[in-house]
C-alpha positions as CSV (number, residue, x, y, z in Angstrom):
1,M,34.1,30.5,-47.9
2,T,33.3,29.0,-44.5
3,P,33.3,30.5,-41.3
4,A,36.3,28.6,-40.0
5,V,38.4,30.0,-43.4
6,K,36.9,33.5,-42.6
7,L,38.3,33.2,-38.8
8,L,41.8,32.5,-39.8
9,E,42.0,35.0,-42.3
10,Q,40.6,37.5,-39.6
11,N,43.4,36.5,-37.4
12,K,45.9,36.3,-40.0
13,T,46.6,32.6,-38.9
14,P,49.2,30.9,-41.4
15,H,47.1,27.9,-42.9
16,F,46.6,26.0,-46.1
17,I,43.4,25.1,-47.8
18,H,43.1,21.5,-49.2
19,H,39.8,20.6,-51.2
20,Y,39.0,16.8,-52.4
21,Q,36.1,15.4,-54.1
22,H,33.7,14.1,-51.1
23,S,32.2,10.8,-51.9
24,D,28.5,10.1,-50.1
25,S,29.6,6.3,-49.9
26,A,32.7,7.2,-47.8
27,K,32.4,5.3,-44.2
28,S,34.7,7.8,-42.7
29,Y,35.0,11.3,-43.5
30,G,38.7,11.6,-42.1
31,L,40.0,8.6,-43.5
32,E,38.3,9.5,-46.8
33,A,40.4,13.1,-46.6
34,A,43.6,11.1,-46.0
35,E,43.5,8.8,-49.0
36,K,42.3,11.6,-51.3
37,M,44.8,14.0,-50.3
38,S,47.4,11.6,-49.8
39,V,48.3,12.5,-46.2
40,S,49.2,10.3,-43.1
41,A,45.6,9.7,-41.4
42,N,47.6,10.3,-38.0
43,R,47.8,14.1,-39.1
44,I,43.9,14.2,-39.6
45,F,41.9,15.2,-37.0
46,K,38.2,14.9,-36.3
47,T,36.1,17.2,-34.6
48,L,33.5,15.4,-32.3
49,V,31.1,17.2,-30.1
50,I,30.3,15.7,-26.4
51,E,27.5,16.6,-23.9
52,Y,28.4,16.7,-20.2
53,D,26.5,18.3,-17.4
54,D,23.9,19.8,-19.7
55,K,26.5,21.5,-21.6
56,L,28.6,20.6,-24.9
57,A,32.2,20.6,-25.5
58,V,34.5,20.0,-28.5
59,C,37.2,17.0,-28.6
60,I,39.5,16.9,-31.4
61,V,41.3,13.4,-31.9
62,P,43.1,11.6,-34.8
63,V,40.6,9.9,-37.1
64,E,42.2,6.5,-36.7
65,Q,41.7,7.0,-32.7
66,Q,38.5,6.3,-30.6
67,L,37.6,9.2,-28.3
68,S,37.4,8.1,-24.9
69,L,34.5,9.6,-23.0
70,K,35.8,8.8,-19.9
71,L,39.1,11.1,-20.5
72,A,37.2,13.6,-21.8
73,A,34.7,13.8,-18.9
74,K,37.8,13.7,-16.5
75,A,39.4,16.7,-18.5
76,L,36.2,18.6,-18.4
77,K,35.9,18.2,-14.6
78,A,32.5,16.0,-14.9
79,K,31.4,12.7,-13.9
80,K,30.6,11.3,-17.3
81,A,30.2,12.3,-20.9
82,Q,28.3,11.1,-24.0
83,M,28.3,11.9,-27.6
84,A,25.8,14.9,-28.5
85,V,22.9,14.2,-30.6
86,A,23.6,15.1,-34.4
87,Q,20.6,17.9,-34.5
88,K,22.0,19.6,-31.3
89,V,25.4,19.5,-32.9
90,E,24.6,20.9,-36.3
91,K,22.2,23.6,-34.5
92,T,25.1,24.7,-32.1
93,T,27.9,24.7,-34.2
94,G,26.2,25.6,-37.7
95,Y,28.1,23.1,-39.5
96,V,26.7,19.5,-40.7
97,L,28.2,16.3,-39.8
98,G,31.3,15.2,-41.6
99,G,32.1,18.9,-42.1
100,V,32.0,20.3,-38.4
101,S,35.1,22.6,-38.0
102,P,36.4,23.4,-34.4
103,L,36.7,27.0,-36.0
104,G,34.2,29.5,-36.6
105,Q,31.4,27.8,-34.6
106,K,28.0,29.7,-33.9
107,K,28.9,29.3,-30.1
108,Q,32.3,28.9,-28.9
109,L,32.3,25.5,-27.0
110,P,35.2,24.5,-24.7
111,T,37.6,22.7,-26.7
112,L,40.1,19.9,-25.7
113,I,42.6,18.6,-28.5
114,D,44.3,15.5,-27.9
115,T,48.2,15.8,-27.0
116,T,49.2,13.7,-30.3
117,A,48.3,17.0,-32.2
118,S,51.2,18.8,-30.6
119,S,53.8,16.2,-31.9
120,F,53.2,17.6,-35.4
121,D,54.5,20.8,-37.3
122,T,50.8,20.8,-39.1
123,I,47.7,19.0,-38.5
124,F,44.4,18.8,-40.8
125,I,41.0,19.6,-39.4
126,S,37.6,20.0,-41.3
127,G,37.3,23.5,-42.9
128,G,33.5,23.6,-42.2
129,K,32.3,21.4,-45.0
130,R,32.6,18.1,-46.6
131,G,35.8,17.8,-48.9
132,L,37.5,20.8,-47.3
133,E,40.3,20.5,-44.8
134,I,42.5,23.4,-43.1
135,E,46.1,22.6,-42.6
136,L,47.8,24.5,-39.8
137,A,49.7,24.5,-36.6
138,P,48.4,22.9,-33.6
139,D,49.4,25.7,-31.4
140,A,47.4,28.0,-33.8
141,L,44.2,25.9,-33.4
142,L,44.8,26.0,-29.7
143,K,44.9,29.3,-29.6
144,L,42.0,30.1,-32.0
145,T,39.8,27.7,-30.1
146,N,41.0,28.5,-26.4
147,A,41.6,24.8,-26.1
148,E,43.8,22.9,-23.9
149,F,45.9,19.7,-24.9
150,C,45.0,16.5,-23.1
151,T,44.7,12.7,-23.6
152,L,41.6,11.8,-25.2
153,S,42.2,8.6,-26.8
């Protein structure tokens, strides 16, 4: 059980756990999840960690979309942002790349969720390891992460 799943259970947040066999040769973890779970890729969201003003933040965007660092920086009221270095991401979140969940991170970071998430009853996010996805309502994710919806892609 990952910290993400524990957080959901502690908060009695309705969710579904989905497992699939991860392949090391997969080029995109999110697209692999969509294919192996037979779920539309626009419902699978990736967790990206960015750096701005010497701080870190989490951006949650559809796996088929590219994060706009310019839009993320604007939402964070920063001049610019860039992708955080992998080592810093893993150390701060406690998760490995490809399995970074926005839930249950070692340190709660400011979180932004792409507005497209709010158009679905449920979305899929990483459960904290490769091959584990959590399905939950976007509003539940918003509440658990103290996030805000904004345009990120």
